[in-house]
Every structure is written in structure tokens, then in C-alpha cells.
C-alpha positions as CSV (number, residue, x, y, z in Angstrom):
1,M,51.2,-113.5,-58.1
2,Q,49.9,-112.8,-54.6
3,L,46.1,-113.1,-54.1
4,L,45.5,-110.1,-52.2
5,N,42.2,-109.9,-50.0
6,T,38.3,-107.8,-50.2
7,L,37.9,-105.6,-47.2
8,Y,34.0,-105.5,-46.8
9,V,33.4,-103.2,-44.5
10,T,28.9,-103.2,-43.3
11,T,28.6,-101.9,-40.3
12,P,26.1,-98.7,-40.5
13,E,28.3,-95.9,-39.1
14,S,32.0,-96.6,-39.7
15,Y,34.4,-94.9,-40.2
16,I,37.6,-96.2,-42.3
17,H,40.5,-94.1,-42.2
18,L,44.3,-94.1,-42.4
19,D,46.6,-95.0,-39.5
20,N,50.5,-95.2,-40.9
21,D,50.2,-98.0,-43.3
22,T,47.1,-100.1,-42.0
23,L,43.7,-99.0,-42.6
24,R,41.6,-98.9,-39.0
25,V,38.0,-99.5,-39.1
26,E,36.0,-97.8,-36.2
27,V,32.7,-98.1,-34.9
28,E,31.3,-95.6,-32.1
29,K,35.4,-94.4,-32.2
30,E,36.1,-97.7,-30.9
31,T,38.8,-99.6,-33.1
32,R,36.7,-103.0,-34.6
33,L,39.7,-104.0,-36.9
34,R,42.8,-102.8,-38.7
35,V,44.2,-104.4,-41.8
36,P,47.6,-104.0,-43.0
37,L,47.5,-102.4,-46.5
38,H,49.6,-105.0,-48.5
39,H,47.1,-107.2,-47.6
40,L,44.3,-105.8,-49.8
41,G,43.4,-105.7,-53.1
42,A,40.0,-104.0,-52.7
43,V,37.6,-102.2,-50.1
44,V,34.0,-102.1,-50.5
45,C,31.5,-100.2,-48.6
46,F,28.0,-100.9,-47.7
47,G,25.3,-98.0,-46.5
48,H,26.6,-95.5,-44.5
49,V,30.1,-95.6,-44.3
50,S,32.6,-92.6,-43.5
51,V,35.9,-92.7,-45.5
52,S,38.6,-89.9,-44.8
53,L,40.3,-88.4,-47.3
54,P,43.6,-89.0,-47.0
55,L,42.4,-93.1,-46.8
56,M,40.8,-92.2,-50.4
57,H,44.6,-90.8,-51.6
58,R,46.7,-93.2,-50.1
59,L,44.2,-96.2,-51.8
60,A,44.3,-94.5,-55.0
61,D,48.0,-94.6,-54.8
62,E,48.5,-98.6,-53.8
63,G,45.9,-99.4,-56.6
64,I,43.5,-100.8,-54.1
65,S,40.1,-99.8,-55.4
66,L,37.5,-98.2,-53.0
67,V,33.7,-99.3,-54.0
68,L,30.6,-97.9,-52.4
69,L,27.1,-99.7,-52.6
70,D,24.1,-98.8,-51.2
71,T,22.5,-101.3,-48.4
72,H,21.1,-103.1,-50.9
73,G,24.2,-104.0,-52.7
74,R,23.8,-102.0,-55.5
75,F,26.8,-100.1,-56.9
76,K,26.8,-96.6,-56.0
77,A,30.5,-95.8,-57.4
78,R,34.6,-96.4,-57.5
79,L,37.5,-94.7,-56.7
80,E,41.0,-96.1,-58.4
81,G,44.2,-94.7,-59.2
82,A,45.6,-95.1,-62.4
83,V,44.3,-97.8,-65.1
84,S,47.2,-100.5,-65.6
85,G,47.7,-102.2,-69.0
86,N,48.9,-100.4,-71.9
87,V,46.7,-98.8,-74.9
88,L,47.6,-101.6,-77.7
89,L,45.7,-104.0,-75.3
90,R,42.8,-101.9,-75.4
91,Q,43.4,-101.3,-79.0
92,A,43.3,-105.3,-79.7
93,Q,40.3,-105.5,-77.2
94,H,38.1,-102.9,-79.0
95,R,39.0,-104.2,-82.5
96,L,38.1,-108.4,-82.0
97,A,34.9,-106.8,-80.1
98,G,34.0,-105.6,-84.0
99,D,34.5,-109.3,-85.3
100,P,31.5,-111.2,-85.4
101,A,33.0,-114.3,-85.5
102,F,35.2,-113.7,-82.6
103,A,32.7,-112.0,-80.6
104,L,30.3,-115.2,-81.2
105,G,32.5,-117.6,-80.0
106,V,33.7,-115.5,-76.8
107,A,29.9,-115.2,-76.0
108,R,29.3,-118.9,-77.1
109,N,32.3,-120.0,-74.3
110,C,30.7,-117.3,-71.6
111,I,27.4,-119.2,-71.7
112,A,28.8,-122.6,-72.0
113,G,31.0,-122.5,-69.2
114,K,27.6,-120.9,-67.4
115,V,25.8,-123.9,-68.4
116,R,28.1,-126.2,-67.4
117,N,28.8,-125.5,-63.8
118,C,24.9,-124.8,-63.7
119,R,24.4,-128.3,-64.6
120,Q,27.1,-129.8,-62.3
121,V,24.8,-128.1,-59.4
122,L,21.8,-129.9,-60.5
123,L,23.5,-133.3,-60.6
124,R,25.1,-133.0,-57.4
125,G,21.6,-132.2,-55.6
126,S,20.3,-135.1,-57.5
127,R,22.7,-137.1,-56.5
128,E,22.6,-136.2,-52.4
129,S,18.5,-135.7,-52.7
130,K,17.0,-138.5,-50.2
131,V,13.6,-137.5,-52.1
132,P,12.4,-139.7,-55.2
133,D,10.5,-137.2,-56.7
134,E,12.7,-134.2,-56.0
135,A,15.9,-136.0,-57.5
136,A,14.2,-136.7,-60.2
137,V,13.3,-133.4,-61.0
138,L,16.5,-132.2,-60.5
139,A,18.7,-134.8,-62.9
140,R,15.6,-133.7,-65.7
141,G,16.7,-130.4,-65.3
142,A,20.3,-131.3,-65.7
143,A,19.4,-133.3,-68.5
144,D,17.4,-130.0,-70.4
145,L,20.4,-127.9,-69.3
146,A,22.8,-130.7,-71.7
147,A,20.6,-130.5,-74.5
148,T,21.5,-126.5,-74.3
149,L,25.0,-127.4,-74.1
150,R,24.6,-130.1,-77.5
151,A,22.8,-126.9,-79.2
152,L,25.1,-124.1,-78.5
153,P,27.6,-125.2,-80.9
154,G,24.4,-124.9,-83.7
155,A,24.0,-121.5,-83.1
156,T,25.1,-118.8,-85.8
157,D,24.3,-115.3,-84.5
158,P,24.1,-113.7,-80.8
159,D,20.6,-113.6,-80.4
160,T,20.2,-117.3,-80.8
161,L,22.8,-117.8,-78.5
162,R,21.2,-115.2,-76.1
163,G,17.3,-116.9,-76.5
164,L,19.2,-120.9,-75.8
165,E,20.8,-119.3,-72.6
166,G,17.8,-117.6,-71.3
167,E,16.4,-120.8,-71.7
168,A,18.4,-122.4,-70.0
169,A,18.2,-120.3,-67.2
170,R,14.5,-120.7,-67.2
171,Q,15.0,-124.5,-66.8
172,Y,17.8,-124.2,-64.0
173,F,16.0,-121.6,-61.5
174,A,12.9,-123.8,-61.8
175,A,14.8,-126.8,-60.6
176,L,16.9,-125.0,-58.2
177,S,14.6,-124.7,-55.1
178,Y,14.6,-128.5,-54.9
179,L,18.2,-127.8,-53.3
180,V,16.8,-125.8,-50.4
181,K,15.9,-128.2,-47.7
182,A,12.8,-129.0,-46.7
183,S,12.8,-127.3,-43.4
184,A,13.7,-124.0,-44.8
185,R,11.4,-124.0,-47.7
186,E,8.7,-121.9,-46.3
187,S,10.6,-118.8,-45.6
188,F,13.0,-119.1,-48.7
189,R,10.2,-119.6,-51.1
190,M,11.7,-119.4,-55.3
191,D,9.3,-119.5,-57.7
192,G,12.0,-118.9,-60.7
193,R,14.2,-115.9,-60.7
194,N,13.6,-112.3,-60.6
195,R,15.4,-108.9,-59.6
196,R,15.4,-105.3,-59.8
197,P,13.3,-105.4,-57.5
198,P,14.0,-109.4,-56.2
199,R,10.6,-110.3,-55.1
200,D,11.8,-112.9,-52.1
201,R,14.5,-113.7,-49.9
202,I,16.3,-115.9,-51.9
203,N,16.5,-113.7,-54.8
204,A,17.3,-111.1,-52.8
205,L,20.3,-113.0,-51.6
206,L,21.3,-113.7,-55.1
207,S,21.6,-110.4,-56.4
208,F,23.4,-109.6,-53.8
209,V,26.0,-112.1,-54.1
210,Y,25.9,-111.6,-58.0
211,S,27.0,-107.9,-57.0
212,L,29.6,-108.8,-55.3
213,L,31.4,-111.2,-57.9
214,M,30.7,-108.2,-60.7
215,N,32.6,-106.3,-58.9
216,D,35.6,-109.0,-58.3
217,C,35.5,-109.5,-62.3
218,R,35.2,-106.0,-62.8
219,S,38.7,-105.5,-60.6
220,A,40.2,-108.5,-62.2
221,I,39.4,-107.1,-65.6
222,E,41.3,-103.6,-65.0
223,A,44.0,-105.2,-63.4
224,T,44.8,-106.8,-66.6
225,G,44.4,-103.4,-68.4
226,L,41.3,-104.6,-70.4
227,D,38.3,-102.5,-70.8
228,P,35.5,-103.9,-68.7
229,Q,33.1,-101.7,-70.9
230,I,33.5,-103.6,-74.2
231,G,32.4,-107.3,-73.7
232,F,30.9,-109.9,-76.0
233,L,27.6,-111.0,-74.7
234,H,26.2,-108.7,-73.2
235,V,25.2,-106.1,-74.9
236,V,27.4,-102.6,-74.8
237,R,25.7,-99.5,-73.2
238,P,26.7,-96.8,-71.2
239,G,27.6,-97.1,-67.6
240,R,27.3,-101.0,-67.7
241,A,30.7,-103.2,-67.1
242,A,29.8,-105.6,-70.2
243,L,32.9,-107.7,-70.0
244,A,32.4,-107.9,-66.0
245,L,29.2,-109.2,-66.6
246,D,30.7,-111.7,-69.7
247,L,33.1,-112.9,-67.4
248,M,30.8,-113.7,-64.2
249,E,28.4,-115.8,-66.1
250,E,30.6,-119.1,-65.8
251,F,31.2,-118.3,-62.0
252,R,27.2,-117.8,-61.2
253,A,26.8,-120.8,-60.1
254,F,29.7,-120.7,-57.5
255,A,27.7,-118.3,-56.6
256,D,24.3,-120.0,-56.3
257,R,26.1,-122.7,-54.1
258,L,27.2,-120.5,-52.0
259,V,23.7,-118.7,-51.2
260,L,22.6,-122.3,-50.8
261,S,24.8,-123.4,-48.4
262,L,24.1,-120.0,-46.2
263,I,20.5,-121.5,-46.2
264,N,20.5,-124.8,-45.5
265,R,23.6,-124.8,-42.9
266,G,21.3,-122.0,-41.0
267,Q,24.1,-118.9,-41.0
268,I,21.0,-116.8,-42.6
269,G,17.8,-116.9,-41.8
270,P,14.3,-114.8,-42.4
């Protein structure tokens, strides 16, 4: 299976259009990029980006997703062609979503994957820290997450699972700020996780990268023919891609590492 690329168009006032079998990106009538369509799996546009109608039709025909986000990275719209997969697969998904035991098992696995990966982030930070007090805080956070992993098999209902996940998230984000290098902490302070809206720079970065991750998870789900709206951990409600949110939980720690690396390497500043 070929792994295709996602093209992110972030330059304001860009214009993307079809040029034979190639997507062309123009800024102020100057060509900035050409990408063959067969290399693309998705196109994500941020803010004020214009898209030609012929390109929209071609993307739909080729099964290439077109995603529109606002300037802050919040989801606006999505254009896709015919849905792949068969109805029997979706019927099975819907049936299993109504099976409490199966749904609980999937939700438990989603949370276990998330907590395990978050714990590895803290353990790595503890090993690499040159400040003993900070290394101890990170190690203590990792120990708390290990306790959550041990408690997960005993959770017998979704609310208990979500309570364990919420407490683990609180402990994890309380320690995460110690992974930002000392010289960057004044500009990238973090007092726990907050969103809608994020109240500090690092939370804004996390929300932004999570939105990209969620889009990739949703694309993967739809490519297999599953219904992204029917999840097992996140509560189903109109307009919410619950299964995509379920799937991305295990990968959030990788997004966190990306944000931390961008800050600590000085690749992004205040």
C-alpha cells in the first residue's frame, strides 16, 4: 500500500488550481509549488485560500480529501467523493457500538494506548533531565500513569474509564511543562491543559497539531469504509467524528513530542 502525502496550504491568499494532472499553488500569480495528484492523499487549506472548481471536481474523482480550516486551525468543511467500503462493514460497526461489553473493551484499549504513550514521554524526559528535582517530578508523573494503567482492567463502565482517563490527563499535563527547556519556559508557560480557546501558546500549539492529527485519523477511517461518527469512547453526538477522536487518543503523545521538539529546537518562537 502506497503512503500518500497530505499537502498543507498555509500561505494567506494562495490560489490552488488544476494544471493537467498536477495541483498548482500560486501566490500573487506566482507559482510556488506543483504537486502531481497521484502523490496526494489529502489537501488541507488554512484560512483565506482559494480553490478552483475544476480542482474540486478532480479531487473528488480521485478520492483525494479537501479539508478547509480557519486561520486558527479549526475545522470548517470537508469535500470528498464517493464513500469507500461496503454497507455490511458499517452495519457491523453500528451493531458492535451498541454492544456494551465490546464498546467498553475498545474504549479501554484506546485509553490504555494513550496513557502508555504519555508515560513514555514522561519517562524519557526524566532520563534526559539534568535537573534532579525536575527529573523527580517527571518520574512521579510516570508512576501515577502506571497506576492508572493498573486500574483500567477494573473499570466496569464507561464513566469510570473516562474518570481514569481524565485524572491521567491532569497528571500528565501537570508534568509536561518540565519538558520545555528552561530558556523557553517564560514564553511557553503551561498551567495544565486548556482549550476552546487555549489560554497560552503551548496549548494553542497542541490544539493546532491535534486538529491535524484528527483530520488524518478521520481520513484513515473513511478510507477503510468505517463510519467516523460512530465511536466507542467518545459520546456520539451530531457533527462529532467520535471514532476519529477515539483513534487519535493513542497518538496524542506523538503530537505532544512534536510540539515540544519545535519549541526546544527553536523552530517556533513566541
